[in-house]
C-alpha positions, -999 to +999 in steps of 0.1 A: +000+000+000+029+023+008+043+020-027+009+027-043+006+060-025+029+080-048+013+070-081-021+078-066-008+112-053+005+120-088-029+112-103-047+134-078-023+163-085-028+159-122-066+159-118-063+190-095-041+208-120-065+200-148-095+214-128-076+245-120-066+250-156-102+252-168-108+287-180-135+308-164-164+310-189-178+346-190-206+359-212-214+395-221-231+415-247-221+440-274-227+473-257-203+502-263-186+516-244-188+488-218-180+458-240-171+456-277-159+429-301-150+437-337-152+416-368-117+402-361-127+391-326-107+418-309-123+427-275-123+460-256-144+482-235-147+500-202-160+470-182-143+443-202-108+458-198-113+460-160-124+424-158-095+412-180-071+433-160-082+416-127-081+381-141-046+386-156-034+399-123-048+368-107-032+347-135-066+330-139-075+316-174-107+329-190-128+331-221-154+358-229-183+351-253-205+378-268-242+369-269-276+385-268-280+398-232-309+375-222-291+345-235-258+355-218-276+355-184-295+323-191-263+304-199-250+312-164-283+304-148-284+270-166-248+261-158-234+266-193-212+295-183-197+308-150-205+345-150-219+374-170-211+411-170-215+440-167-247+436-147-264+455-119-280+439-089-315+425-088-333+398-068-337+373-097-300+373-105-292+369-068-309+336-068-283+319-089-252+342-087-232+366-066-223+401-078-187+413-076-174+447-068-181+474-094-163+469-127-180+499-144-202+529-133-237+532-145-267+555-141-302+546-150-314+576-169-347+584-185-344+597-221-371+619-235-376+642-265-358+675-259-391+695-260-409+671-236-417+687-202-430+656-184-414+642-153-409+604-160-404+597-122-439+611-114-469+589-105-490+605-133-464+597-159-462+561-146-499+556-149-505+574-182-474+569-205-457+542-225-420+535-221-392+513-233-361+495-222-338+470-239-346+433-238-333+413-208-321+444-189-325+450-152-343+482-163-370+462-181-375+441-149-377+472-127-402+490-150-424+459-149-422+456-111-429+493-105-460+495-127-448+513-159-465+504-192-437+489-213-444+492-250-410+485-266-382+461-256-356+462-285-323+444-283-299+473-283-296+510-272-294+520-309-328+505-315-341+519-282-331+554-293-348+550-327-380+539-309-379+571-288-371+594-318-399+579-338-423+588-311-434+553-304-429+558-266-429+589-244-396+579-227-370+551-225-350+540-195-314+532-204-278+528-192-263+563-194-229+556-211-244+531-236-271+556-245-246+584-248-228+563-274-260+557-293-270+594-292-236+605-305-236+579-332-271+591-344-261+628-341-291+633-318-275+653-290-300+682-295-330+660-299-331+643-264-328+652-228-323+629-198-334+626-162-316+606-135-335+577-121-308+562-099-271+552-097-268+515-105-231+504-108-223+471-125-201+441-116-197+405-127-223+380-116-205+347-108-227+317-106-232+300-072-222+267-090-189+281-101-180+297-068-188+264-050-161+247-070-136+275-071-110+285-045-127+298-014-109+332-018-116+336-055-142+363-052-122+382-025-091+381-047-111+392-078-127+421-060-093+432-047-078+432-082-109+449-097-104+478-072-067+480-081-074+480-119-102+506-116-081+530-095-052+527-121-076+535-149-099+561-132-086+594-147-089+583-184-123+567-179-137+596-160-127+620-189-144+597-215-177+595-197-188+632-198-223+636-214-231+660-243-269+662-241-291+680-216-290+661-183-310+666-152-318+649-119-354+641-109-356+675-091-344+693-123-309+700-111-277+692-129 
């Protein structure tokens, strides 16, 4: 038995190394400026670069797959992937995953025609108006839960902006930096205004299944490295996130 111990130990170490070498399977969506993948498969973006920075500092292998947002989340929920990002907190996601530290800032903002005078946060607006949000978003879930009448749920912020400009809804609720990109791309800076709903920063949702099999300190280490990466990149990212359209808080103050 003593002589069989060493071959058995070698097998166990090999199996352990193989498990550790399995790359972390992350899913995301095409959403400038947070995450982007070009025709040649080159990946970049505000959130993606922070996540990659943290994982490289941890020397943890990974893969990132771009998918429609609802599918990206469902793959994690169904055990086909280990995490999705960037995502903000909600109770449904909390049932099957744990949210990391912030990898990218986000504000939920209402976008309305520039000449609209309505307050989208008011009870009257909620009961009388139709709104939109992109499919699979936390904003869509929140609008439904809080009693707004959702008319349009397109796949992207570009499509969401077109719905608004076409007058199909009175307002849309969107992620601020992503909608700023869409507005700039469409040259619509003078055609829309925005109103702050709430700050809703985004992190990586790691599945409970993945975390149960990972090193006990994985999430702590990841969060530490994310903080380091964001601090190193903060000045450049802050400069790139300044809005160019009319922007107000619910009380009408900048």
